[in-house]
C-alpha positions in Angstrom: 28.3 -2.3 5.7 25.9 -3.9 3.4 24.3 -5.7 6.1 23.9 -2.5 8.2 22.2 -0.7 5.1 19.9 -3.7 4.7 19.0 -3.6 8.4 18.3 0.2 8.1 16.2 -0.3 5.1 14.1 -3.0 6.7 13.6 -0.8 9.7 12.6 2.2 7.7 10.2 0.1 5.5 8.5 -1.7 8.3 7.9 1.3 10.5 7.9 4.7 9.1 6.5 4.2 5.6 4.0 1.5 7.0 2.7 3.9 9.5 2.2 6.5 6.9 0.4 3.9 4.6 -1.7 2.8 7.5 -2.8 6.4 8.1 -4.2 6.5 4.5 -5.6 3.1 4.7 -7.6 4.1 7.8 -8.7 7.4 5.9 -10.1 5.5 3.0 -12.1 3.0 5.2 -13.4 5.7 7.5 -14.5 7.7 4.4 -16.2 4.7 2.9 -18.3 2.5 5.3 -19.1 0.2 2.5 -15.5 -0.6 2.0 -15.0 -0.8 5.6 -17.7 -3.5 5.9 -16.3 -5.4 3.0 -12.9 -5.7 4.5 -14.5 -6.6 7.8 -16.6 -9.3 6.1 -13.4 -10.8 4.5 -11.9 -10.9 7.8 -14.8 -12.7 9.4 -15.1 -15.2 6.5 -11.4 -16.2 6.6 -10.8 -16.1 10.4 -13.1 -18.2 12.5 -14.3 -16.5 15.7 -12.3 -17.3 18.8 -9.4 -18.2 16.5 -5.9 -16.6 16.5 -4.8 -15.0 13.4 -2.2 -16.9 11.4 -0.1 -16.3 8.3 -2.4 -18.8 6.5 -5.3 -16.5 7.4 -3.5 -13.4 6.2 -2.6 -15.0 2.9 -6.2 -15.5 2.1 -7.2 -11.8 2.5 -7.2 -10.9 -1.2 -9.4 -7.7 -0.8 -7.1 -6.5 1.9 -4.0 -7.1 -0.4 -5.5 -5.2 -3.2 -6.5 -2.3 -0.9 -2.9 -2.1 0.4 -1.5 -1.9 -3.0 -4.0 0.7 -4.1 -3.4 2.8 -1.0 0.4 2.8 -1.7 -0.2 3.5 -5.4 -2.2 6.6 -4.6 0.0 7.7 -1.8 3.6 6.9 -2.7 5.7 8.0 0.2 8.8 8.9 -1.6 11.1 8.4 -4.7 12.6 5.1 -5.7 15.7 4.8 -7.7 19.2 3.4 -8.3 22.6 4.7 -9.0 24.1 4.1 -12.5 26.8 1.4 -12.2 28.4 2.6 -15.4 28.4 5.5 -17.9 25.1 5.3 -19.8 23.9 6.9 -23.0 20.0 7.2 -22.8 18.5 8.8 -25.8 20.1 12.3 -25.8 21.3 12.2 -22.4 24.8 11.1 -21.1 24.4 9.8 -17.6 27.8 9.4 -15.8 28.6 6.4 -13.5 27.4 7.1 -10.0 24.4 9.4 -10.9 21.4 8.8 -8.8 18.3 8.0 -11.0 14.8 8.3 -9.6 11.7 6.9 -11.1 8.9 9.4 -11.8 6.4 7.3 -9.8 3.4 9.8 -10.2 3.9 9.8 -14.0 3.6 6.0 -13.8 0.8 5.4 -11.3 -1.4 8.1 -12.5 -1.2 7.4 -16.0 -4.5 6.2 -17.6 -2.5 4.0 -20.1 -1.3 2.0 -17.1 -4.5 2.0 -15.0 -8.2 2.6 -15.8 -9.2 5.9 -14.2 -5.8 6.1 -12.6 -6.7 9.2 -10.5 -9.5 7.3 -8.9 -9.2 5.2 -5.8 -10.4 1.7 -6.5 -9.7 -0.9 -3.8 -10.8 -3.8 -6.2 -8.3 -2.7 -8.8 -5.9 -5.7 -8.2 -8.5 -8.4 -8.0 -9.1 -10.8 -10.8 -12.4 -12.0 -12.0 -12.3 -14.8 -9.3 -11.8 -12.2 -6.7 -8.1 -13.3 -6.1 -5.4 -10.7 -5.6 -3.3 -10.5 -8.7 -0.9 -7.8 -9.5 1.8 -9.8 -11.4 1.4 -8.4 -14.8 1.5 -4.8 -13.3 4.6 -5.7 -11.4 6.4 -7.3 -14.2 5.7 -4.4 -16.5 6.9 -1.8 -14.0 3.6 -0.1 -14.0 3.0 -0.9 -10.5 6.1 0.0 -8.3 4.8 0.3 -4.8 7.5 -2.0 -3.6 10.1 -1.3 -6.3 10.8 -3.5 -9.3 13.4 -5.5 -11.0 15.7 -7.9 -9.3 16.0 -6.1 -6.1 12.5 -5.0 -4.8 11.9 -3.6 -1.3 13.6 -5.7 1.3 10.7 -5.1 3.7 7.9 -5.8 1.5 6.6 -9.0 2.9 7.0 -7.6 6.4 5.2 -4.3 5.6 2.2 -6.0 3.9 1.9 -8.5 6.7 1.9 -5.7 9.5 -0.6 -3.6 7.5 -2.9 -6.6 7.4 -2.5 -7.4 11.1 -3.2 -3.8 12.1 -6.2 -3.7 9.9 -7.5 -7.1 11.3 -7.0 -6.0 14.9 -8.7 -2.7 14.3 -11.8 -3.8 12.3 -12.3 -6.8 14.6 -12.9 -4.6 17.5 -13.9 -1.2 16.3 -15.9 0.8 13.8 -14.5 3.8 12.0 -16.9 6.7 12.1 -16.4 9.8 10.3 -16.7 13.0 12.3 -18.7 16.0 11.2 -16.1 17.2 8.6 -15.4 16.5 5.1 -12.8 14.0 4.4 -9.3 15.0 3.3 -9.1 15.6 -0.4 -6.9 13.0 -2.0 -4.0 14.9 -3.7 -1.9 13.1 -6.6 1.7 13.1 -5.9 4.5 11.8 -3.7 5.9 12.4 -0.2 4.6 12.3 3.4 1.4 14.1 3.0 -0.7 12.5 5.7 -4.4 12.7 5.8 -6.2 15.2 8.2 -9.5 13.3 8.3 -11.2 13.3 11.8 -13.1 10.1 12.7 -14.1 8.2 15.9 -13.1 4.9 16.8 -16.1 3.2 18.3 -15.9 -0.3 20.2 -17.9 -3.0 18.4 -18.2 -5.4 21.3 -17.9 -8.3 19.1 -14.8 -10.4 18.1 -11.9 -10.7 20.8 
């Protein structure tokens, strides 16, 4: 039964939530041509022309790693929690064994004590001074919980991030994302499957194959 649940978790994590995250990732790149060009420049600097994408290439895409985490931080798709394994006394609250306990993710991710200008989208947020992706401190302190926290993070974390980076590579290698004549979807702070309504065109670039 445990294996079935883990398989289902992996399926959900790598398809449903990844598709939702990719929709918002496209939204932010279409809304910000400079960001789109920076991600494309990283792709072109890491993957030589006429070269097949490899996991080694993917591991060197630091801006894209930071971008993916920031997208998920801003657009968390659902609650994350655990069930109490024993009766717990937490402050003034008595929590019986078996109680579902969900983390208040918006209160964590949009707290200015945890992130500078937490309500603002910053694709460089998780890059260090050398331009390397580094979110270890935020993960350890449980202030960044895009893939869970503690001893049992999301089972599909590595698969999901790899898929997102491959999708982005394939898209930006061949196409430009151009905004249509309408304002971008306002970014709302919260949680749930609130997909973007932004309209844009996908224009062939005629460059890399």
